[in-house]
C-alpha positions in Angstrom: -24.7 -19.1 63.6 -23.7 -22.0 66.2 -25.0 -21.5 69.6 -24.2 -24.0 72.2 -25.9 -23.7 76.0 -27.3 -26.0 78.5 -30.6 -24.3 77.5 -30.3 -22.5 73.8 -34.0 -21.3 73.5 -33.6 -17.5 74.5 -30.3 -17.2 72.1 -31.8 -18.8 69.3 -34.8 -16.7 69.2 -33.0 -13.7 69.6 -30.6 -14.8 67.0 -33.8 -15.5 64.6 -34.8 -11.7 65.4 -31.6 -10.4 64.2 -31.6 -12.1 61.0 -29.4 -15.5 61.6 -30.2 -18.5 61.1 -29.2 -20.5 64.6 -27.6 -24.1 64.6 -28.1 -25.1 68.3 -26.6 -27.7 70.2 -28.0 -27.8 74.0 -29.4 -30.1 77.0 -33.1 -29.6 76.5 -33.9 -29.5 73.3 -37.5 -28.0 74.1 -40.0 -27.5 71.4 -39.8 -23.6 71.3 -35.9 -24.0 70.9 -36.5 -26.4 67.9 -39.1 -24.4 66.6 -36.6 -21.3 66.5 -33.4 -23.2 65.2 -32.7 -23.9 61.6 -31.3 -27.2 62.9 -30.3 -28.3 66.3 -29.4 -31.3 68.0 -29.8 -32.5 71.8 -26.7 -32.9 73.8 -26.5 -35.6 76.5 -25.4 -34.3 80.0 -27.0 -32.7 83.3 -27.6 -29.6 84.8 -25.0 -30.0 87.4 -22.2 -31.5 85.2 -23.1 -29.7 82.2 -22.5 -30.8 78.6 -20.5 -33.9 77.6 -17.9 -32.2 75.5 -17.0 -35.1 73.1 -20.5 -35.3 71.7 -20.6 -31.4 72.0 -17.8 -31.0 69.7 -19.0 -33.6 67.6 -22.5 -32.1 67.2 -21.2 -28.8 66.4 -19.0 -30.0 63.4 -21.8 -31.8 62.2 -24.5 -28.9 62.5 -21.8 -26.7 60.9 -20.9 -28.7 58.1 -21.3 -27.5 54.5 -22.4 -24.1 55.8 -20.9 -20.7 56.4 -21.1 -19.9 60.1 -20.0 -16.6 61.3 -18.8 -17.7 64.4 -20.4 -19.6 67.9 -22.2 -17.9 70.9 -22.4 -19.7 74.0 -24.4 -19.7 77.0 -24.7 -20.7 80.1 -22.7 -24.4 81.0 -19.0 -23.5 80.5 -18.1 -21.4 83.5 -16.3 -24.3 85.0 -14.8 -25.9 81.6 -13.2 -22.8 80.0 -10.9 -25.2 78.2 -14.0 -26.5 76.2 -14.1 -22.9 75.3 -10.6 -22.7 74.0 -11.1 -25.8 71.9 -14.1 -24.3 70.4 -12.3 -21.3 69.6 -9.8 -23.5 67.8 -12.5 -24.3 65.0 -15.0 -21.3 64.8 -14.6 -17.7 65.5 -16.0 -17.3 69.4 -18.4 -14.5 69.7 -18.0 -13.9 73.6 -15.4 -13.9 76.1 -12.2 -16.1 75.7 -11.2 -19.3 77.7 -8.8 -17.0 79.8 -11.3 -14.2 80.2 -13.7 -16.7 81.8 -11.2 -18.3 83.6 -10.1 -15.1 85.3 -13.7 -14.0 86.0 -14.9 -17.2 87.6 -11.8 -17.7 90.0 -13.7 -16.8 92.9 -10.0 -15.8 94.4 -8.6 -13.8 91.7 -12.2 -12.0 91.4 -12.1 -11.1 94.9 -8.7 -9.8 94.9 -9.7 -7.6 91.9 -12.4 -6.2 93.7 -10.3 -5.5 96.4 -8.0 -3.4 94.2 -11.0 -1.7 92.7 -12.7 -1.0 96.1 -15.8 -2.8 95.2 -17.5 -4.5 98.0 -17.9 -8.2 97.9 -18.3 -10.9 100.5 -15.2 -12.5 101.9 -14.2 -15.9 100.1 -12.0 -18.9 101.4 -10.6 -22.3 100.5 -11.4 -24.0 103.5 -14.3 -24.1 105.6 -14.4 -22.1 108.7 -14.4 -23.6 112.0 -17.7 -21.9 112.7 -19.8 -22.5 109.6 -22.9 -20.7 110.5 -22.2 -17.6 108.8 -21.0 -19.3 105.3 -22.0 -20.9 102.1 -20.5 -23.6 99.9 -20.4 -22.9 96.4 -19.3 -25.0 93.4 -16.5 -23.3 91.2 -18.0 -22.2 88.1 -21.8 -22.8 89.2 -24.8 -21.5 87.4 -28.4 -21.1 88.4 -28.2 -21.2 92.3 -28.9 -24.7 92.7 -25.2 -25.9 93.7 -25.4 -23.1 96.6 -25.4 -24.8 100.0 -24.5 -23.9 103.8 -21.4 -24.2 104.3 -21.9 -26.7 107.4 -22.9 -29.5 104.9 -21.2 -32.4 104.1 -19.6 -32.6 100.2 -17.5 -34.7 98.3 -14.1 -34.1 98.3 -13.6 -34.2 94.5 -16.2 -31.4 94.4 -14.3 -28.2 93.4 -16.1 -25.6 96.0 -15.1 -22.7 97.8 -16.6 -20.6 100.6 -18.4 -17.6 100.7 -19.7 -15.3 103.8 -23.2 -15.0 104.0 -24.4 -11.5 103.4 -27.9 -10.0 103.9 -29.4 -8.2 100.9 -32.1 -8.1 98.0 -30.4 -9.8 94.9 -30.3 -7.9 91.7 -28.8 -8.2 88.4 -27.2 -5.7 85.8 -27.3 -6.7 82.3 -24.6 -4.9 80.4 -22.7 -4.8 77.2 -18.9 -4.7 77.1 -16.5 -4.6 73.9 -13.1 -5.2 75.8 -12.6 -1.7 77.1 -16.3 -0.1 78.1 -19.3 -1.1 79.4 -22.8 0.0 78.7 -25.6 -1.0 81.5 -28.8 -2.3 79.5 -30.9 -2.7 82.8 -31.6 -3.9 86.5 -33.7 -6.8 87.3 -34.5 -8.2 90.9 -34.5 -12.0 91.2 -35.8 -14.5 93.7 -35.3 -18.1 94.3 -37.6 -21.3 94.1 -36.2 -23.2 97.1 -36.1 -27.3 97.0 -34.8 -29.7 99.7 -31.5 -30.0 98.0 -31.4 -26.7 96.9 -32.4 -23.7 99.1 -31.0 -21.0 96.5 -32.5 -22.6 93.2 -33.1 -20.1 90.8 -36.7 -19.0 90.5 -37.3 -16.0 88.5 -36.5 -12.5 87.7 -38.4 -9.0 87.1 -37.7 -5.8 85.9 -37.2 -2.7 86.6 -35.4 -3.6 89.9 -36.5 -0.3 92.3 -33.1 0.7 92.9 -32.3 4.6 94.0 -30.5 6.2 91.4 -27.2 6.7 93.4 -27.1 3.0 94.2 -27.3 2.3 90.7 -24.4 4.6 89.6 -22.3 3.3 91.9 -23.3 -0.4 90.9 -22.5 0.8 87.3 -19.4 2.4 87.7 -18.1 -0.7 89.9 -19.3 -3.1 86.9 -17.6 -1.1 84.4 -14.4 -0.7 86.1 -14.5 -5.0 86.6 -15.4 -5.0 82.8 -12.5 -3.2 81.9 -9.9 -5.1 84.1 -11.5 -8.4 82.9 -11.7 -7.3 79.1 -15.1 -8.2 78.9 -16.9 -8.7 75.7 -20.6 -9.0 74.7 -23.3 -9.8 76.9 -22.5 -10.3 80.3 -24.3 -9.8 84.1 -23.3 -8.5 87.4 -24.9 -10.5 90.3 -25.6 -8.0 93.8 -27.1 -8.5 96.9 -28.3 -4.8 98.1 -28.7 -3.9 101.8 -29.6 -0.6 102.3 -27.4 1.6 100.5 -24.6 -0.8 100.0 -24.3 -3.3 97.1 -22.4 -6.2 97.4 -21.1 -7.3 94.3 -21.5 -11.3 94.3 -20.0 -12.6 90.9 -20.0 -11.8 87.2 -21.7 -14.1 84.5 -19.3 -13.5 81.5 -22.1 -14.7 78.9 -25.6 -14.1 78.1 -27.8 -15.2 80.9 -31.3 -15.8 82.2 -32.7 -12.5 82.3 -32.6 -12.3 78.2 -36.5 -12.6 78.7 -36.7 -9.5 80.4 -34.8 -7.0 78.0 -35.2 -8.8 74.6 -37.5 -8.1 71.7 -37.6 -8.2 67.8 -37.4 -4.8 67.4 -34.1 -4.7 69.3 -32.5 -8.1 69.6 -30.1 -8.6 72.0 -28.4 -11.3 69.9 -27.4 -8.4 67.6 -26.0 -6.1 70.2 -23.8 -9.2 71.6 -22.5 -9.9 68.2 -21.5 -6.0 67.7 -20.1 -5.7 71.2 -17.8 -9.0 70.7 -16.6 -7.4 67.6 -16.0 -4.0 69.5 -19.0 -2.0 68.6 -21.3 -0.9 71.4 -24.3 1.2 70.5 -24.4 5.1 71.5 -27.4 4.3 73.9 -29.1 1.3 75.5 -32.7 0.3 74.2 -35.4 1.6 76.4 -37.6 -0.9 78.4 -41.0 0.4 79.4 -43.2 -0.9 81.9 -42.4 -4.0 83.8 -41.8 -7.6 83.0 -41.2 -11.0 84.5 -39.8 -14.4 83.4 -40.0 -17.3 85.9 -39.5 -21.1 85.8 -42.0 -23.7 86.5 -40.7 -26.5 88.4 -42.6 -29.9 88.7 -43.8 -30.6 92.1 -43.8 -34.2 91.6 -42.9 -36.3 88.8 -44.9 -36.4 85.6 -44.9 -40.2 84.3 -45.9 -38.9 80.6 -46.1 -35.0 79.8 -49.7 -34.2 78.3 -50.4 -32.7 74.9 -51.1 -29.2 76.1 -52.8 -26.1 74.4 -49.9 -23.9 75.6 -50.4 -20.3 76.4 -48.5 -17.8 74.2 -46.5 -16.7 77.5 -45.0 -20.0 77.8 -41.8 -21.1 76.6 -39.1 -23.9 77.4 -42.2 -26.2 77.2 -41.3 -29.7 77.8 -42.6 -32.1 74.8 -45.6 -34.0 74.9 -45.0 -38.0 76.0 -41.9 -36.7 78.0 -40.9 -38.0 81.6 -40.5 -35.1 83.8 -38.8 -35.8 87.2 -39.7 -33.6 90.5 -37.9 -30.4 90.5 -37.3 -30.5 86.8 -38.4 -27.3 84.8 -41.6 -27.9 82.9 -41.4 -24.5 81.2 -40.7 -20.7 81.7 -43.7 -18.3 82.2 -43.2 -14.7 81.0 -45.4 -11.6 82.0 -45.8 -7.9 81.1 -47.6 -5.4 82.9 -47.4 -1.5 84.2 -44.7 -2.6 86.9 -42.4 -5.2 88.1 -44.7 -6.1 91.0 -47.7 -6.8 89.0 -45.5 -8.7 86.3 -44.5 -10.8 89.0 -47.7 -11.2 90.7 -48.9 -12.4 86.9 -45.9 -14.6 86.3 -46.8 -16.5 90.0 -50.4 -16.9 88.9 -49.4 -18.5 85.4 -46.8 -20.9 87.5 -49.9 -22.3 89.2 -52.0 -22.2 85.9 -49.1 -24.4 84.3 -49.0 -26.8 87.3 -52.6 -27.5 87.3 -52.5 -28.2 83.4 -49.5 -30.5 83.4 -50.0 -32.2 86.8 -53.6 -31.9 87.6 -55.6 -29.5 90.3 -53.4 -30.8 93.2 -50.8 -28.5 91.7 
């Protein structure tokens, strides 16, 4: 199975659990991805600009050569370039949402209109900056991960494809769900938090489950998500991002591909990759897998530049590990830490302690 993503490790591990031989092209080429993949290749690019398409297409062709590939599964990195998905779909079966679906889901104005039609609460959006920008955010169309979100008052390049979204208060949560083009099956809710940096106040920090949402509100969020999934004809693993304020849930966006919360819900006994492939082919399970206890996953960002990554005895709860000898710029990810505990609060606390431990190992005791 071909896999293309900014970070392909989680998909590669899940594909391996599901019995596939993963052929992975991604931006990071970290040690865990290479260990899970049957074959892999590093694609040049950047988190903000994505994978270089010409190199990606050449690399995928080379990975698939002389191999019988069932298709291609993609992760993050294509939300702002559905045309790349269209070209990929011309060469291999695309196991995920097609270019037209991604275009509709990630068009902020079409999405807002659809939410209005379905009675789904969402923040107002506009194409031009408001005269009073204090209550607005600027976002990149098709952006992912939170690093692209800025206050609307900040200057930006006129060439950037941006839109403006009204600020709403609330706690960030996400619903992971399966869809088969007609119906959606909720898998689980997680709570997210940010790890602000000087240039990215909304940079993604981590997530934990369960999210601790009242049953009545969860039912409403599931209904809203199902209605949107039906209208968008979504397939496979997707996620819906909300902000919860009291008894109200604001729909922020739909991510039409497997996302960052795979680590919280995936397991060797019920690999989400297999569920994703089945759903893309029109089949949903009769019921969702059960997820016991609490789990958390968080990204460890370098707080200062590391000229040469030391050779570390990595704990088993680390993933996406930077290779020894590599240079890590300040603000770049060092690894992902994972934790399980009896509750979400305890899992997050453990994950945060593990972040401190990794920084001490990688950067020295100054953290």
